[in-house]
C-alpha positions as CSV (number, residue, x, y, z in Angstrom):
1,M,30.4,209.2,-161.9
2,N,34.2,209.3,-162.0
3,Y,34.1,211.3,-158.8
4,N,32.0,208.6,-157.1
5,K,34.4,205.9,-158.3
6,T,37.4,207.8,-156.9
7,L,35.6,208.4,-153.6
8,L,34.7,204.7,-153.3
9,A,38.3,203.6,-154.2
10,T,39.6,205.9,-151.5
11,M,37.2,204.6,-148.9
12,F,38.1,200.9,-149.6
13,A,41.8,201.8,-149.5
14,L,41.3,203.4,-146.0
15,L,39.3,200.4,-144.8
16,A,41.7,197.8,-146.1
17,P,44.2,198.0,-143.3
18,V,41.5,197.8,-140.7
19,A,40.1,194.7,-142.3
20,A,43.5,193.2,-142.5
21,Q,44.2,193.9,-138.8
22,A,40.8,192.4,-137.9
23,D,41.8,189.2,-139.7
24,F,45.2,188.9,-138.0
25,P,47.0,186.5,-138.1
26,Q,46.8,185.1,-141.6
27,K,50.3,183.7,-141.9
28,N,53.0,182.3,-139.8
29,I,54.5,184.4,-137.1
30,T,58.2,184.4,-136.2
31,I,59.8,184.9,-132.8
32,V,63.4,186.2,-133.4
33,V,65.8,185.0,-130.7
34,G,69.3,186.5,-130.6
35,Y,71.0,183.4,-129.1
36,G,71.6,179.9,-130.2
37,P,69.5,176.8,-129.5
38,G,69.4,175.2,-126.1
39,G,69.9,178.3,-124.0
40,G,67.4,179.9,-121.7
41,S,66.1,182.4,-124.2
42,D,65.5,179.7,-126.8
43,I,63.9,177.3,-124.4
44,T,61.5,180.0,-123.1
45,A,60.6,181.2,-126.6
46,R,59.7,177.6,-127.7
47,V,57.2,177.2,-124.9
48,V,55.8,180.7,-125.5
49,S,55.4,180.0,-129.2
50,Q,53.1,177.0,-128.5
51,Y,50.7,179.2,-126.4
52,L,50.7,182.1,-128.8
53,E,49.5,179.6,-131.4
54,K,46.8,178.6,-129.1
55,Y,45.6,182.0,-128.0
56,L,46.1,184.2,-131.0
57,D,43.1,184.1,-133.3
58,G,43.7,182.3,-136.5
59,N,45.2,178.9,-137.5
60,V,48.8,179.7,-137.9
61,S,52.2,178.5,-136.7
62,V,54.5,180.6,-134.4
63,V,58.1,179.6,-135.2
64,V,61.3,180.4,-133.4
65,R,64.2,181.7,-135.5
66,N,67.7,181.8,-133.8
67,V,69.7,184.7,-135.2
68,Q,73.0,184.7,-133.4
69,G,75.7,187.3,-133.5
70,A,76.9,190.4,-131.7
71,G,75.2,189.4,-128.4
72,G,71.7,189.6,-129.7
73,V,72.2,192.9,-131.6
74,I,71.7,191.4,-135.1
75,A,68.4,189.8,-134.0
76,L,67.0,193.0,-132.4
77,T,68.2,195.1,-135.4
78,Q,66.1,192.8,-137.7
79,V,63.1,193.1,-135.4
80,S,63.4,196.9,-135.2
81,R,63.5,197.1,-139.0
82,A,60.7,194.6,-139.7
83,E,57.4,195.6,-141.1
84,P,55.2,196.6,-138.1
85,D,52.4,194.1,-139.0
86,G,52.6,191.8,-136.1
87,Y,54.3,188.9,-137.9
88,T,57.7,189.5,-136.4
89,I,58.3,189.3,-132.6
90,G,61.6,189.9,-130.8
91,A,62.9,188.2,-127.7
92,F,64.2,191.0,-125.4
93,N,66.2,190.2,-122.3
94,V,66.8,192.5,-119.4
95,P,69.5,193.5,-118.6
96,A,71.4,191.9,-121.5
97,S,69.6,193.7,-124.3
98,N,70.1,197.0,-122.5
99,G,73.8,196.3,-122.1
100,R,74.3,195.6,-125.8
101,M,72.9,199.1,-126.6
102,K,75.7,200.7,-124.5
103,D,78.9,199.0,-125.5
104,R,78.4,199.1,-129.3
105,S,76.8,201.2,-132.0
106,V,73.2,200.0,-132.7
107,S,70.5,201.4,-134.9
108,Y,67.7,201.0,-132.4
109,G,66.7,202.1,-128.9
110,L,63.9,201.3,-126.5
111,D,61.6,203.5,-128.5
112,S,62.1,201.2,-131.5
113,F,59.8,198.6,-129.9
114,D,56.3,198.1,-128.5
115,F,56.8,196.1,-125.3
116,L,54.3,193.3,-124.9
117,A,54.9,191.3,-121.8
118,G,57.7,189.8,-119.7
119,V,57.3,186.1,-119.0
120,A,60.2,184.8,-116.9
121,S,63.0,185.8,-114.5
122,D,65.6,183.0,-114.8
123,P,68.4,183.2,-112.1
124,N,72.0,182.7,-113.0
125,T,74.2,179.9,-111.7
126,L,77.9,179.2,-111.9
127,V,78.8,175.7,-113.2
128,A,81.9,173.6,-113.6
129,L,82.5,170.1,-114.9
130,K,82.0,167.4,-112.3
131,G,85.4,166.0,-111.2
132,S,87.2,169.1,-112.2
133,G,88.3,169.9,-108.6
134,I,86.1,173.1,-108.5
135,E,82.7,172.1,-107.3
136,T,82.1,174.6,-104.5
137,L,82.6,178.4,-104.2
138,D,85.3,177.7,-101.5
139,E,87.2,175.6,-104.0
140,L,86.9,178.3,-106.6
141,A,88.2,180.9,-104.2
142,E,91.2,178.6,-103.4
143,A,91.9,178.1,-107.0
144,C,91.8,181.9,-107.6
145,A,94.0,182.6,-104.6
146,S,96.6,180.2,-106.2
147,E,96.9,182.7,-109.0
148,E,95.5,180.1,-111.4
149,R,93.8,182.0,-114.3
150,L,90.6,180.2,-115.1
151,T,88.6,180.4,-118.3
152,L,85.0,181.4,-118.0
153,G,82.4,180.9,-120.7
154,V,79.7,183.6,-121.1
155,A,77.1,184.4,-123.7
156,G,78.8,187.7,-124.4
157,F,80.0,191.0,-122.9
158,G,77.4,193.4,-121.4
159,G,74.8,190.8,-120.4
160,E,73.6,189.6,-117.0
161,D,76.1,186.6,-117.1
162,H,79.0,189.0,-117.7
163,F,77.7,191.4,-114.9
164,A,77.5,188.3,-112.6
165,A,81.0,187.2,-113.5
166,R,82.4,190.6,-112.6
167,Q,80.8,190.4,-109.2
168,I,82.3,186.9,-108.7
169,E,85.8,188.3,-109.6
170,D,85.3,191.1,-107.1
171,K,83.9,189.1,-104.2
172,L,86.0,185.9,-104.6
173,G,89.2,187.4,-105.7
174,C,89.3,185.8,-109.2
175,S,90.6,187.1,-112.5
176,F,89.0,185.2,-115.4
177,T,89.9,184.8,-119.0
178,Y,86.5,185.4,-120.7
179,V,85.3,183.3,-123.6
180,P,82.2,184.7,-125.2
181,L,80.2,182.0,-126.8
182,G,77.0,183.5,-128.2
183,G,74.6,182.0,-125.7
184,D,74.3,180.1,-122.5
185,G,73.7,176.9,-124.4
186,P,77.1,177.0,-126.1
187,A,78.7,178.1,-122.8
188,R,77.3,175.1,-121.0
189,T,78.4,172.8,-123.8
190,A,81.9,174.3,-123.6
191,V,82.1,173.4,-119.9
192,M,80.9,169.9,-120.6
193,G,83.5,169.5,-123.3
194,G,86.4,170.7,-121.2
195,H,87.0,173.8,-123.3
196,V,86.5,176.2,-120.4
197,N,86.8,175.8,-116.7
198,L,83.5,177.5,-115.7
199,A,80.5,179.2,-117.2
200,V,77.8,181.5,-115.9
201,V,74.5,180.4,-117.3
202,N,70.8,180.5,-116.4
203,V,69.5,177.7,-114.3
204,S,67.2,176.6,-117.1
205,A,70.2,176.1,-119.4
206,A,71.9,173.8,-117.0
207,Y,69.0,172.0,-115.4
208,N,68.9,169.0,-117.7
209,Y,72.6,168.4,-117.4
210,Q,73.0,167.9,-113.7
211,E,74.8,164.5,-114.1
212,A,77.7,166.2,-115.9
213,L,77.8,169.7,-114.2
214,S,78.4,170.9,-110.7
215,F,76.3,173.9,-109.7
216,L,78.5,176.1,-107.4
217,G,75.6,178.4,-106.4
218,V,72.4,180.1,-107.5
219,M,72.4,183.9,-107.7
220,D,69.0,184.6,-106.2
221,Q,67.6,185.5,-102.7
222,S,66.3,181.9,-102.2
223,R,67.1,178.6,-103.6
224,S,65.7,177.5,-107.0
225,Q,62.8,175.1,-106.8
226,Y,64.5,173.2,-109.7
227,V,67.8,172.6,-108.0
228,E,66.8,172.8,-104.3
229,E,70.0,171.2,-103.1
230,V,72.2,174.0,-104.5
231,P,72.8,176.8,-102.0
232,T,72.5,180.4,-103.1
233,F,75.6,182.7,-103.3
234,I,74.2,184.6,-100.4
235,E,73.9,181.5,-98.2
236,Q,77.7,181.0,-98.9
237,G,78.6,184.4,-97.9
238,Y,78.7,186.2,-101.3
239,D,76.0,188.8,-101.9
240,I,75.4,188.2,-105.6
241,E,72.0,188.1,-107.3
242,M,71.6,188.1,-111.0
243,A,68.9,186.9,-113.4
244,S,67.7,187.2,-117.0
245,T,64.2,188.6,-117.2
246,R,62.8,187.6,-120.6
247,G,60.0,189.1,-122.6
248,Y,58.8,190.0,-126.0
249,V,58.5,193.1,-128.2
250,L,57.1,194.1,-131.6
251,P,58.5,196.7,-133.9
252,A,57.3,200.2,-132.9
253,G,54.2,201.4,-134.8
254,T,52.4,198.0,-134.9
255,P,48.6,198.8,-135.2
256,Q,47.0,198.9,-131.8
257,E,44.4,196.3,-132.8
258,I,47.2,193.8,-133.3
259,V,49.0,194.8,-130.1
260,E,45.8,194.2,-128.2
261,Q,45.5,190.7,-129.6
262,Y,48.9,189.9,-128.3
263,L,48.2,191.4,-124.9
264,S,45.1,189.3,-124.7
265,A,47.0,186.2,-125.7
266,F,49.7,186.7,-123.1
267,T,47.1,187.2,-120.4
268,E,45.3,184.0,-121.4
269,M,48.7,182.2,-121.5
270,F,49.4,183.1,-117.9
271,N,45.9,182.0,-116.9
272,D,46.5,178.5,-118.4
273,P,47.9,176.1,-115.7
274,Q,49.4,174.0,-118.4
275,F,51.6,176.9,-119.6
276,I,53.0,177.3,-116.0
277,Q,53.6,173.5,-115.9
278,D,55.4,173.5,-119.2
279,M,57.6,176.4,-118.2
280,G,58.4,174.6,-115.0
281,R,59.2,171.4,-116.8
282,E,62.0,173.4,-118.5
283,A,63.1,175.0,-115.2
284,V,62.0,178.4,-116.4
285,P,60.3,180.4,-113.6
286,A,57.2,181.9,-115.1
287,I,56.7,185.5,-113.9
288,Y,54.2,187.8,-115.6
289,F,54.9,191.4,-116.4
290,D,52.1,193.2,-118.3
291,A,52.9,195.7,-121.0
292,V,53.2,198.7,-118.6
293,E,55.3,196.7,-116.0
294,W,57.5,195.3,-118.8
295,T,58.1,198.7,-120.3
296,T,58.8,200.2,-116.9
297,L,61.3,197.5,-116.1
298,A,63.1,197.9,-119.3
299,E,63.4,201.6,-118.8
300,A,64.6,201.3,-115.2
301,Q,67.3,198.7,-116.1
302,D,68.4,200.9,-119.0
303,K,69.2,203.7,-116.5
304,I,71.1,201.3,-114.3
305,V,73.1,199.8,-117.2
306,T,73.8,203.3,-118.6
307,E,75.2,204.4,-115.2
308,L,77.3,201.2,-114.9
309,W,78.7,201.7,-118.4
310,E,79.6,205.3,-117.8
311,N,81.3,204.6,-114.5
312,S,82.9,201.2,-115.2
313,P,82.8,200.3,-118.9
314,W,83.3,196.6,-119.6
315,K,84.8,197.0,-123.0
């Protein structure tokens, strides 16, 4: 009899995790974003959170938690160390998250995460305050030629905004004084407040502030549908392209049943016309990368950033 009780207890213990996974989710889910409110990563996550609520089974909330610091490293460290139970998701940006793994000591790598989906590729733009006297790339080149040292706001070092700024320096002959501000929202605000001359931000972070900001150019092959009057850098004779590709990860080792629920939810999300409209309303270009494509992109960018760091370290 004791043997049978022990056997039954063991069977129930083994079945308990399966039952818990089948009932996922049973409590609120947190998306951890490594940048402050108002930037492109934050804006994207807040739209995505609404649709994860809609398409994940269960009546739970998906909340966004902004964990600033060290260019997103603190946030991804928390995600990598979280319980792999599906209740903590991390926002992962390519190439910024890759860059932060090269120029500082971190406790995680790509294999610390299960890659779920990429959802957006948000091009960078260079902005200045209207009336500042620098409202075109030609005016910027003139200011740089006069040996005026301009201040430039960026989210941090080793991200796509910093990589873009280095190309601007090279192609326009500038030499910026960099001001790392922890996100493109604060960088945009610093320009508007007159604290820095310029900032490299994503189009989505500046879109709602066109009355105050001059867009000097968009760093994409074609003009942004959200600021169609703004020429690309390429149109203006400067071959610069840069964007933040955003997606989401879970801690490595999350049960496959839960991963599959997320994959299904992201697929349904992109089949929902309202999701595309809501992303567009925030000037975030919705582009879907499934789990395989998202993992492949992160790995490919990691190789590129590693080579850049080894050949031309930025810190």
